[in-house]
N, C-alpha and C positions, 0 to 999 in steps of 0.2 A: 219563325225558326221552329224546327221540329221539336216536339216535346221530348222530355226525358223518358224514354221507354223502359228504362231499367228501374224506375221508381226508387232510387237510392239517394243517400245524402249527397249534396253538392260536393264536387271536388274542390280543393283549395283554389284551383285556377278559376273554376266557374264562379265560386263565391266572390273571388276578387273582382271578376269582371262585372258581376251584377252589383256588387257593393259599390264599385266606382260609379256605376250607372245610377244607382239610387242617390249617392252623395251629390252627383252632378244634378240630378233632378231636384233635390232639396235646395241646392245652392241657386239654381235657376228660379225655383219657386220664390225664395226670399228676394232675389234680385228683381223679379218681375211681379211681386205680390200686388202692387198697386194697379196692375192691369186687370185684376180680378175684381168683380163686385164683392164688397165685404159680406153681403148677405145674398144667398142664392135666390133666384126667382123660380121656384118650383113649388109643387103641391105635394102633400103627403101621399106617399106611395110611388112617386115618380122614379125614385132610385130602385126600389124593390122590384118593380115590374120589368126592369132591364136585366135582372139577374135570374138565373135558372132556379127552378123549384127543387132540383136535386143536385147533389154534389157530383163532380166529375168522377167517372169510374176509372178513367185512365189519367196518368200524369199530364199536366199541361205545361206549356213553355212559360218560363219566367218572363220572356219578352211579351207574351200575351197578357200576363198578370199586370206587368208594369204599364202596358198600353191601356188596360182597362182603368187604371187610376185616372188617366186623363179623360177617357171617354165616359166613364160612369161615375166615379167617385168625386172628381173635382166639381162637376156641375151641382153637386149636392153639399158642398162644403160651405159652412159659415167660417170665415177666416179670422180666427182669434188672434193670429199673428199680424193681421192687417193694421196699419197705422190709423185707419179710420174705424176700427172696432172700438167703440166707446160706450158699450151697453152695460157690461158687468165688470166686476173686478177682473182685470185682464190677465189671464194665465199665459203670458207671452213666453214662447220658447226661445231661448238663446242658443246659438250654435254650440258653445261648450256643453250646455245641458243636454242637447241632442246627442252629442258624441258620447256623453256619459251614459245615456239611455242605451245606446248601441253596445257599449261595453258591458252594461248590466245584463243585457240579453245574452251576450256572448258567455259571460261567466255563469249565468243562470243558477246562482246559488240560492239556497233556502237558509236564511240567517236565523233559524229558530234556536239553535244552540251556538255557543261560542265555537265548539268543535266543528260544526258544519260550515262555518264561514268566519274564521278568526278575524280576517281583514275587515269584513263587513261589520262585525260587532265593535271592533276597536275604532274604525274610522267613524262610525256613527257617534261614538262617544266624543271623539275629537271635534268633528264638525259641529255638533250641537253645542259644545263648549265655545267654539269660535262664534257661532251665531248668538249665543247668550251674551258674550262679551260685546259683540257688535251692537246689539240692541240695548244692553244695560240691565238685563234681568239679573237679580241678585245671585251671587256665587253659590249659595246653598241649594239652588234648584238643580234637580237632576232631570235629564231629558231623554226622550225616546221619540222615534219617528213612526207616525202612523200614515195613513193615506190622505185623509181629508179632515177638515175641522169638525165635521159631523161626528166622525169616529173619535177624534180627540176629545171633544166635549162629552161624548158618551162615556169615555173612560174616566174623565174627571168626575162626572156625576156618579158613576159606579163606585169610585173610590170614596166619594162623600157618603154614599149609602153604607159602604163597608165600615166606615169610621164610626157609625152610630153604635154606641156602647150597649151591650146586653141583648141585642136583638138576634144575632146569629143568622142573618139573612143568607149568608153564603151556605150555611149548612142546612137550614130548615126552610129556606125559601120564603115566599110571601103569601102563598095560597092557603086558604082554610085556617088561618091563625087568628084566634080571638084575642091573643095577647099582643098583637101587632097594631100599634096606632097608625092611622093614615099619615103617610109621609108628605111633607110639603116642600116643594122646590119653588124658588122665586127667581124671576127675571123681569126685565122691563117690558113694556108693551111693544118696544121696538126690537126685542131680541130675535135672533135668527130662528127659523122654524125647526132647525136641527135640535134645539133644546126640547121642544115639544116631542119630537120623534124619539129622543133619548128617554124621555119620561115614559113614553109608550113602551119602548123596548125593555126598560128596566122594571116595569110593573108599577111605577108610580102613577101612571095614567094621566090623561089630560086634566082630570079633575084635581089632581095633585099639584098642578102647575098654577101658581098665582102670579098674574101679571101686575106689576107695580106701575102706577101712573108715571108719566114723564112731564117735564117742564116745557117751556116754550122752545127750548133748544133740543127737545126730544131726548133728554137725559133722565135716567131714573131719579126719582125724588127720594132721598134717603129717609126723610121723616115718614113718608108713606110706607117705606119698607119696615121701619121700626114699628109703626102702628100695626102693620099686617102681621108681623111676627108675634107681637103681644096678643093680638086678637086670636090668632090661630092656636097659640099655646093654651089660651083660656078655653077654646072650643075643642080641645082634644087632639089637635094636629101635632105632628112631630116635625118641626122645621129642621132641615138637614143640609140644605145647599142653597147658595145664592149665585146666580150667574150675572156678572157685570160685563158690559160690552165696551170695547174700545174700537170704535169704527163700525157702527151698525150698518146693516146692509142697505136700508132705505136711504138714510141721510148721513151716514158716517158719524153719528153723534158719539160723544165720549161720556160714558157714565162717570159720576164722581167716585172713583174707585177708593180713594182714601177714606171718605166718609162711610162708604158701604163696607169697607174692610174693617173699620173700627166697630161697626155694628156686629159684623160677623164674629170678630174676636170676642166681643163681650158676650154674645149669645152662644158661642161655641158652635158655630155653623161654618161649614166648608165654603170657601170663596173660590169660585172658578172664574177666570177672566177669559172671555172670548175676544182675543186680539188678532183673530185670523187675518184680517185685512190691515187694520191700523197699526198693529205691533211693529211691522217692518219699518214704518216711518221713523221710529225711534233710533234707527241707525244714523239719521241725520242729526247732528249735534243740537240744532235749534229746536228739534222736536222732542227732546228728552223729557219735556214736561208731561207728556202723555203717560210716563211711567209712574207718576205720583200715586203711591198706594200699592204698587205691585209687590212690595215687600210683605204685604199683609195677605197675599193670595196663598192658597193651597195648591192651585194648579193654574196653568196659563197655556193657551194655544196661539201659535203664530204660523201662518202658512207662507213659506217661500214661493209657492206656486201662484200666489195671488199678486205679489208685487215685488218679486225679486228674480224674475226672468228664469225661473227653474221650471222645466216642463212638468205639467200636472201628472202624477199627484205626489205631493210631499207636504206633510203637516208636522210641525215641531211641537211636541207636547212637553211641558215642564211641570214638575211638581217638587215641593220640598218634603213630601212624604211618600217616597217611592216604596217604602215598606208597606204602606196601606194599600197602594196599587197592587203590589205583589201579593198581598194577602187576599185581595179580591179575586185574583185570576190564576195564581200559580197552581198548576196540576202537572205532576211529572210521572207519567207512566213508566214502567220498567224499561221499555225499549228506547226511552229517551234519556236514561240515566248514563252519565259518563264519569270518568275519573276526575274531571275538572268541575263537576257540579257544585262543589263546595266553595271553590275559589274563583271560578269564572262567572261572568254575568251572562246569563242566558235570557235573551230578550223576549223569548216566548212566554216567560213568567209574568210579563207585565201587560198582558192584553188578551183579547178574545182570539186573536189569530195565532195559528201555529206557523204557517208559512209567512216568510218575510222577505221582500225584495231588497236588493242592495241599493236602496234609495239614497243613501248618504253619498254615493259617488256623484250624483247630480249636484248636491250642495258643495261638495269638494271642488269639482270642476268650475262651477260658477263663481264661487268666492275667490278661487285662485286666479281665474282668468280676468275678472273685472277688478279684483282688489277692493278693499273697503272704500278707498277714496273714489274709485270708479262707480261703485254702487251709490255712494252718497251723492255724487254729481248727478246721476240719472234721476234719483228720487227727488232731489232738490229741484230739478228742472220740471218734473211733473207737478210738484207743489206750486211752482211759479206759474205754470200754464193754467192750472185750475183757478188760481187767484185772478189771473188775467182774464179768463173767460167770465168769471164772476163780475169783474169790473165792467165788461161789455154789457152783461145782463142788467146791472144796476143803472147803467147810463142810458139804457134804451127805454123810452116811455111806454112801450107796449109789452115789455117783459118784466117779470119780477122774480127775484131770488126767493126761494122758499125754505131754505135752511142754511145754517152756518156752514162755511167751507172749511172743514178741518183737515182734509187730506187732498186727494185728487179727484173728488166727486163734487159736482155742482148740481144742485136741485133747483129747478126753476119752472116757470110756466109762461105761456103766452097769455097776456091779459090786456086786450084792447080797452080803451077807456070807456067805450059805450056798452061793454058787456060786464055785468056785475052779478048775473044769476049763476050760482055755483054749478048747477047742472049743465048750463050752456058752456061754461068755461071747461068743465070736465070733458064734455063731448068735443069741443074745439081742440083741446090739447091731445085727446086720444086720437083724433083724426090727423093731427099734426105729426105725431110719432109714427103713425101708420104710413103716411105719404113719404116721410123722410126715409124710413126704412125700405120702402118699396123702390126708391131710386137706386138702391144698391151702392150708393156712394158713402153712406154713413150708417152705422148701426148704433142706436141709442135705446134706452129702456125707460121704464116708468115705475112709479110706486104710487100708493094712495095713503094719505095721512089725513085724519080728520075729515074723511070723505072728499078730500081734494085730490084731483089727478095731478101728479107732479112728474115732470120730465127729469130724467137723470142722465148726465153725461159723465163718464168715468175716464179720466186721463191717467193711464198707467202702463201704456204699451211701450215696449222697448224701442220701437221704431216710430213712435208718434213724436212729431216735432211741432214747432209753433205754426208752421204753414198748414199743417193738418187741422189744428184747432181753429185757425182763422177760416179755413175753407168750411169747416163744420158750422161755424157761426154764420157765414154767408148763406149756406144752404138752409139753415134753420130759419133765418129771416126771410129768405125768398119764398120758401114753401108756406110760411105763416102768412105772408102778405097775399099769396095766391088764394089761400083759404078764405081770407076776409073778403077779397074781391068777388069770389064766387057767391058769397052770401048777400052781396049788395044788389 
């Protein structure tokens, strides 16, 4: 089709035509997603070399743009929506969430002030209260939406730093101060790397992060935390924050939050809970036990885009001390002052970003479309499938489970009886993951704990059914046996 030579905005008729075409494309994509390999078979640079070095000087046809999705973009897509995507915490897009994204782009609001987007500000408050009730987070917690858990945790740690009495870090900073003691942040050896990045960003530094040892189930050992705090105080450190994790990235371990919280309360240290993945599971009634100790937290993060079918990105951050968060970040230049500033809640005051997308629309659409009962049903099935897969692992003489199955992730490795050298086992399992992923039929990931190479399979996709998990197990066994035969 001939390009738009006038280089102007689409007419409503043209937008409607291409809008229908894109919706049809997306519907066909979901309907036929299993016809695509979950992982593309390409090399770095393959997509880039198909694209011109310079932007088009003249307008191009939308038909050509859409055509290039199939020709250029699709061959380079890792399909996170694929039912055989079992590598990471699966950010599955649901159709209602996608429609909400479309509407968000159409509104194109900046929710920095209540006045700039009243509906965005107030819907955010309502949907976060809904989610809080669904999960079971205590009523006194106040919520705000950020983009990812990395940013949510950074805000929690920043608020913890702001709470330190008498240091005035907001006003005086941290550089060149002889009166500022070195700050200490604690987390387990299994905590997410975003905690380290937050420490770097906030001036705490990697040396200011103390990793607490874990037990055999990869959970932080509270007594080791207690000892570390006492030792650090004696040596001139200023303990200010502890990060406990509910659903660690490697093994989905659950730190003993209640015991950790009691230590933090006694020591007057901010407790931040990273429940980015695991927190969603508490929507399921029989999983409410994971909330034990949440009432002692100062801040909590849960990501609906990890396990609640909401398109990435959306991270729900809760704190029972919003006034501390606001004190850390609120700056109101004259051009952003409005008549409602005293009575309205301006969400720009509670974080580093000024611009704010209308992310709560996605949460609103998803919760209303599926309903709480529908979400529970899907999450419960993922939990069942993970336990089923674990049973298959445990029953097989050549495989072993490597961590407790708390949520939808199973950690295991291939361990033939005649191989007991850890280096050989690591190499064997590394090659197993590689050959499985190269088939394009399944995408799995790995981790390393205690120098052991561990395979991870994550069951959290909206479209993943028991048949997909069975096929994954068949493929894993088949490729494992092939590797052993090659070595004989």
